[in-house]
N, C-alpha and C positions, 0 to 999 in steps of 0.2 A: 504494500500500500504506500502510495506517495503522498506524504503530508505537506510537501513543499510546493505543490502545483498551485498555480494561480486560479482562484475561483472566478467564474465569469461575473460581470456586474449583475446586480440583482434585477435590473430592468434594462436590458440592452436596447438601444435605439434601433428600430428596424432600418434596414438598408435603404428602402424606398423613401422613408422620412428624411434620412440623412441626405440623400440625393436631392430631394425637394428643397431642403433648407440651403444646401450649397448652391443650387440653381438660383434660388431666390436671392441669395447674397451676391452672386456673380451678376445677376440682372440689375440689382440695386447699384452695385459698383459701376456697371456700364452706363446706366442712366445718369448717375451722378457725374461721371466723366463727360458724358455727352452734353450735360448742362453747362460745363465749362468750355467745351469746344465750340458749341453752337449757341449763339446769342439769342436764338429764338426759342430756347427751351428754358422754362422757369419752374422752380419749386419754391413754394412758400416756406416749407420747413421739412425736417427729416421725416416726419410722419407722412407727409404727402409723397415723398420719395419712396418710402417703404410700401405704402399702399399702391402707388402706381406700378412698382415692380411686381407686386403680387398680382394685381389685376392684369398686367401685361402678360404674365405667365399663364393666367387663366384664359385670356382672350386668344393667346397663341395656341392653347391646347384645345379650345372648344370652337371659337368663332372662325379662326383662320382655316382649319381644314374644311369647314363648310363653304367658305368663300372660294377656296381653291377648287373644290368640287364644282361649284356653280360657274366658275369662270374658266373651267378647264379648256374649252376651245380657244379662248383668247390667250391663255397661258401657252398652249401648244403653238398657236400662230406666232407669238412673239418669242418663241424658243425659251420660255421660262422667265423672260424679263418682267412679265407682269407680276411675278411674285414679289418683286421689289415694291411695286405699287400696293400690293396687299399688305406688306409689312408696314409701309407708311400709313395706310389706313388703320391698322391695328394701333399704332402709336397715337394717331388722331382720335380714335375711339376712346382710348384710355384717358387722354387729356380732356375729353368732353365729359367723362364720368367721374374723374377724381378732382375734388375741390382742392385748389392749391397747386395743381400741376397744369401747365399751359404750354402748348406748342403753337407758335405764331402762324405758320403757314404749311401748306402741303410740301413744299420743297425742303423746308427745314426738317419736316418729319421724314421725307424721302431719304435725304442724306444722313440724318441722324440714325435712322433704322439700319442703314448699311454699317455705319460706325459702331452701333451697339452690337450688331451681329458679329462683326469681325472681332471686336474687343472681347465679347463674351466667349467666342471660340478660343482666343489666345489665353485668356485667364483660365478657362476650363482646362485647356491643354497643360498649362503650367501647374495647376492644382491636381491634375489627374482625375478630375471629377467625371469626365465623360459628358460634360455639358455640351450639347450641340446647339448651334444657332438655329433660329427659325427663320 
């Protein structure tokens, strides 16, 4: 009998919850960085940033696939470039729903969504979280 083995923690955090929290943190960090790079993105406070990151994750998980399905012919016709428009629309939707978070224009949302996706990909790769951009 081995008495020196480490006992597992009493309530281990499920892997899916840990991945969700890491994804949320990476999205929050990317949104915060985008607000400094793009002058058209504004957060009233940290609470608005955290809520916007959470809602962006939910819209990317629920609304975005539906939009992709509905606009599939246009996406195929543009060789996938319409997905960039869908990403911008997700950011604009979140800014319309979250008080304290504002995106000034479509073009700001368009370029910021590219920036957020790329930055999230690199941060996720550095952390080894497997966070994939949307």
